[in-house]
C-alpha positions in Angstrom: -115.9 -145.0 52.8 -113.2 -148.3 53.1 -115.3 -149.5 50.0 -114.7 -146.2 48.2 -111.0 -146.0 49.3 -110.5 -149.9 48.4 -111.3 -148.9 44.3 -109.4 -146.3 44.5 -106.8 -147.9 45.3 -107.4 -151.0 42.6 -107.9 -148.1 40.0 -104.2 -146.8 41.3 -102.9 -150.3 41.2 -104.4 -150.5 37.5 -103.1 -147.2 36.1 -99.5 -147.9 37.6 -99.6 -151.7 36.2 -100.6 -149.8 32.9 -97.6 -147.8 33.1 -95.4 -149.9 33.6 -96.6 -152.5 30.9 -96.1 -149.8 28.2 -92.6 -149.0 29.7 -91.9 -152.5 29.5 -93.0 -153.3 25.4 -92.0 -149.7 24.5 -88.6 -151.2 23.7 -89.8 -154.2 22.3 -92.1 -152.4 19.7 -88.4 -151.0 18.7 -86.4 -153.5 18.3 -86.7 -153.3 14.3 -85.1 -150.1 14.5 -82.0 -151.2 16.2 -80.9 -153.6 14.0 -78.5 -152.4 11.3 -78.4 -149.2 12.8 -75.3 -146.9 14.3 -75.3 -146.5 18.2 -75.3 -142.7 17.3 -78.7 -142.6 15.5 -80.6 -145.1 17.5 -82.2 -142.8 20.2 -82.8 -140.3 17.9 -85.4 -143.2 16.1 -86.9 -144.5 19.3 -89.0 -142.6 21.6 -87.3 -141.1 24.7 -89.7 -140.3 27.4 -89.0 -140.3 30.8 -91.2 -142.7 32.7 -91.5 -144.3 35.8 -90.1 -147.9 36.1 -89.7 -150.4 38.5 -86.2 -149.9 39.2 -85.0 -153.5 37.5 -87.2 -156.3 38.9 -85.7 -159.6 37.7 -85.0 -158.8 34.1 -82.4 -155.8 34.8 -78.7 -155.6 35.7 -77.0 -152.9 36.2 -73.8 -152.1 34.5 -72.8 -148.6 35.9 -73.6 -146.6 38.9 -72.6 -142.8 39.2 -74.2 -140.9 42.0 -77.2 -143.0 42.1 -77.8 -143.0 37.9 -78.0 -146.7 36.4 -77.1 -148.2 33.4 -79.0 -151.7 33.3 -78.8 -154.1 30.6 -82.4 -156.2 29.9 -81.2 -159.8 30.3 -84.2 -161.0 27.2 -83.9 -158.1 24.8 -80.4 -156.9 25.7 -81.5 -153.1 25.3 -79.7 -151.1 27.2 -81.5 -148.0 29.4 -80.2 -145.3 31.9 -82.2 -145.2 35.2 -82.2 -141.7 37.1 -82.0 -141.9 41.0 -85.8 -141.8 41.5 -86.1 -144.9 38.8 -87.2 -142.7 35.8 -86.3 -143.9 32.8 -83.6 -140.9 30.9 -82.6 -143.1 28.0 -83.1 -146.1 26.4 -81.5 -147.8 23.3 -77.8 -148.9 22.7 -75.2 -148.5 25.2 -73.5 -145.9 23.4 -76.5 -144.1 23.6 -77.0 -144.3 27.5 -73.2 -143.6 28.0 -73.8 -140.6 26.0 -76.8 -139.5 28.6 -75.5 -140.6 31.8 -72.3 -138.2 30.6 -74.5 -135.1 30.1 -76.8 -135.5 33.5 -74.2 -136.6 35.4 -70.6 -135.9 34.3 -68.6 -136.4 37.2 -67.3 -139.6 38.7 -67.6 -139.2 42.7 -64.6 -139.2 44.8 -64.1 -141.5 47.4 -65.1 -141.0 51.0 -63.5 -141.5 54.1 -64.5 -145.0 54.7 -65.3 -147.8 51.7 -68.1 -147.6 49.4 -70.4 -151.0 50.3 -71.6 -152.6 47.7 -74.8 -154.4 48.6 -76.0 -157.7 46.5 -79.1 -159.2 46.8 -79.9 -163.1 46.3 -82.0 -165.4 44.2 -85.7 -163.5 43.3 -85.0 -161.1 45.0 -83.9 -157.4 43.7 -81.9 -154.3 45.3 -84.7 -153.1 47.3 -84.6 -155.7 50.0 -81.4 -154.2 50.7 -82.6 -150.6 51.3 -83.1 -150.8 55.3 -79.5 -152.0 55.5 -78.4 -149.3 53.0 -80.3 -146.6 55.1 -78.4 -147.6 58.3 -75.1 -147.8 56.5 -75.7 -143.9 56.1 -77.0 -143.2 59.3 -73.5 -145.3 60.9 -71.2 -142.7 58.2 -71.1 -144.9 55.4 -72.0 -142.0 53.2 -71.3 -143.8 49.6 -73.3 -147.5 48.7 -74.2 -148.9 45.6 -77.4 -151.4 46.3 -76.3 -153.4 43.1 -79.4 -154.9 40.8 -78.8 -158.1 38.6 -81.5 -160.4 36.9 -80.9 -163.2 39.4 -83.2 -165.3 37.8 -82.4 -164.5 34.0 -78.2 -164.9 34.0 -75.6 -166.8 35.1 -73.6 -166.1 37.9 -70.5 -165.7 35.4 -72.7 -162.5 33.6 -73.9 -161.6 36.8 -70.0 -161.5 38.2 -69.2 -159.6 34.8 -71.7 -156.8 35.2 -70.7 -156.2 39.1 -66.9 -155.8 37.8 -68.0 -152.7 35.3 -70.0 -151.5 38.0 -66.8 -151.4 40.3 -64.6 -150.3 37.3 -66.5 -146.9 36.6 -65.9 -145.8 40.4 -63.3 -143.4 41.1 -59.9 -145.0 40.6 -58.8 -144.5 44.5 -62.3 -146.0 45.8 -62.1 -148.9 48.1 -64.8 -151.3 48.7 -66.8 -153.4 51.4 -69.5 -156.1 50.1 -72.5 -157.0 51.8 -74.3 -160.0 50.1 -77.0 -161.7 50.6 -77.2 -165.3 49.9 -76.5 -165.6 45.9 -75.2 -161.9 45.9 -72.2 -163.7 47.9 -71.2 -166.1 44.8 -71.3 -163.4 42.4 -69.1 -161.5 44.8 -66.9 -164.7 45.0 -67.1 -165.2 41.4 -65.8 -162.1 40.3 -62.9 -162.1 42.8 -62.2 -165.6 40.8 -62.3 -164.1 37.5 -59.5 -161.3 38.6 -57.3 -163.8 39.9 -57.5 -165.6 36.8 -57.8 -163.5 34.2 -56.0 -160.4 35.7 -57.4 -157.2 36.8 -56.4 -154.3 34.7 -58.6 -151.9 37.1 -56.6 -152.4 40.3 -59.9 -153.9 42.1 -58.7 -156.3 44.4 -56.1 -154.2 46.3 -59.1 -152.2 47.0 -61.3 -154.5 48.6 -61.4 -154.1 52.3 -64.1 -156.5 53.6 -66.9 -158.6 53.6 -70.0 -159.9 55.4 -72.0 -162.7 53.9 -75.4 -163.5 55.0 -76.7 -166.8 54.2 -74.1 -167.9 52.0 -74.8 -171.1 49.9 -70.8 -171.2 50.0 -70.9 -175.1 49.3 -74.0 -175.2 47.1 -77.6 -175.5 48.0 -79.4 -178.7 48.5 -82.8 -177.2 48.2 -81.7 -176.3 44.5 -80.2 -179.5 43.9 -83.6 -181.3 45.3 -86.0 -179.3 42.9 -84.0 -179.1 40.1 -85.2 -182.3 38.6 -88.8 -181.0 38.8 -87.9 -178.8 35.1 -90.2 -176.3 36.3 -87.5 -174.8 39.0 -84.7 -174.1 36.3 -87.2 -172.3 33.8 -88.2 -169.9 37.2 -85.2 -169.8 39.2 -82.8 -169.4 35.6 -79.0 -170.9 35.2 -77.9 -169.1 38.2 -79.8 -171.2 40.9 -79.2 -174.1 38.7 -75.4 -173.5 39.5 -76.2 -173.6 42.8 -77.6 -176.9 42.2 -77.0 -179.7 40.0 -74.5 -177.8 38.1 -72.1 -176.8 41.4 -69.3 -178.7 40.3 -68.9 -176.9 37.1 -69.2 -173.5 38.9 -67.3 -173.7 42.5 -63.8 -174.1 40.8 -64.4 -170.8 39.4 -65.0 -169.2 42.8 -62.4 -167.9 45.1 -62.0 -167.4 49.3 -61.6 -163.5 49.6 -58.2 -162.4 50.6 -59.2 -159.5 53.0 -61.3 -159.9 56.1 -64.5 -161.3 55.5 -67.3 -162.7 57.5 -70.4 -165.0 57.6 -73.9 -164.8 59.2 -75.7 -167.8 59.7 -79.3 -168.5 60.2 -80.1 -171.2 62.7 -83.8 -171.4 63.6 -86.3 -173.8 64.9 -89.2 -174.0 63.2 -92.4 -176.3 63.7 -91.9 -178.4 60.4 -88.1 -178.9 59.2 -87.8 -177.9 55.7 -86.7 -181.5 54.3 -85.1 -180.0 50.7 -82.3 -178.4 53.5 -80.2 -181.1 55.1 -79.5 -180.4 59.2 -80.0 -177.1 61.3 -80.0 -173.7 59.1 -82.3 -170.6 58.4 -84.6 -172.8 56.2 -82.9 -172.2 52.7 -79.3 -172.9 53.2 -78.3 -174.8 56.1 -75.2 -173.7 58.7 -72.9 -176.8 57.0 -73.5 -174.9 53.2 -72.7 -171.4 54.6 -69.2 -172.4 55.9 -66.6 -171.4 54.2 -62.8 -171.4 55.5 -61.0 -168.6 55.9 -63.9 -166.4 57.7 -63.1 -164.6 60.9 -65.9 -165.8 62.4 -69.5 -167.4 61.8 -72.2 -165.3 63.4 -75.2 -167.7 64.2 -78.4 -165.7 64.5 -82.0 -167.0 65.1 -83.3 -165.6 61.9 -85.0 -166.8 58.8 -83.2 -166.5 55.5 -85.5 -164.3 53.5 -84.9 -161.4 56.9 -81.4 -161.8 57.5 -80.7 -158.1 55.5 -84.0 -156.7 57.4 -83.1 -157.5 60.7 -82.0 -155.2 63.2 -79.6 -156.8 65.0 -78.0 -158.4 61.9 -77.6 -155.1 60.2 -75.6 -153.7 63.6 -73.7 -156.3 63.7 -73.1 -156.2 60.0 -72.2 -152.8 60.4 -70.0 -153.1 63.2 -67.9 -155.8 61.5 -67.1 -153.2 58.5 -66.2 -150.5 60.8 -63.6 -152.3 62.7 -62.2 -153.9 59.2 
C-alpha cells in the first residue's frame, strides 16, 4: 500500500513538473514572434491557454496587483504574464496585452479599507509564499487588504525590485494607505523605494500615505555573510546582483537607501546555536547579526530567539508585528 502511494505521488510530481516546464518554455518558443510586432498583435500570434504556474518563483517580479491578479515580468526573457488569484496564467506577451487582459478580468481598483494595505516582502532566495502564514493571520486580525509582493530576488538588482514595488503601489487606489512588513532583503528594497521617491519625486503621492513598517531580520548595515561569500564567484552567480549589493557593493547602494520617516520597528533574531556561523560577526539570527539589523530612528528593536529563515513564520513574531501595526 505504501509503495503504491509512493509511486502515485511520484507520477503526480512528474506530471506537474512536465506541465510547469511546458508553461515556462512556451514563451521562449514564441520569442521570435514578439520582436518587430506591435503590442496589439502579440497575443493573437501566441498560444494563450490558461495554465497553472508556480506563482513566480525566483524568475518573476510583480508590477501590478489587483484583487489577487498579478502582472509579472520575467527577469530573463523580459516577457509579461497575468496570473489570477490561483496562480493560473490568464494572459502573456507584451505589457499592453496583459494590461488589457487585467482590465477585462478585473476592471475595478479596490477602494481603500479602514486599515492600510499591508505590503509583505520576502527575502533573498525566497518567494511570496513564505509570507502567506503572516498574511492569513493579518486577515484574521482585521487587515483585510494585503499584497504579497513577489520579486526575482536572485536575478534583479535592488533598484529594479524597488521600481517594480513602486509600480504596484501606484496602481492601488489613490486614497489607499500602506504598511510594510519585510523579511531580510525585502526591507532594503522598501528603503530603496523610499530613497527613490525622496530623490526623484513622488507624483503618486506615496510617501504621505506610508503609515508604518516592521522589519524582520533586516541587513540594514549590509551583510557580512554576503561579503565573505562573494569571492567564491559562485555566490554571485547563484544569489544574484541584489545579494552582491548587500555584500561587496554595499557602499554603492547604501547612499540610495532612506530611513523611513514614518514609525518603524525592528525584529532581530538572537539565537544560541551549538555551532556559530563563522560568516556572521557576533550575536544574531545565524544570518544577520544584531549590529547589522540596527537602524537609527527605529521605535524599538525587539529581540527574539528565532532563526533568520523562520522569523515571519513564528507565531509570537506574527502577533508582535500585528500589534505594532495596529498601534501605528
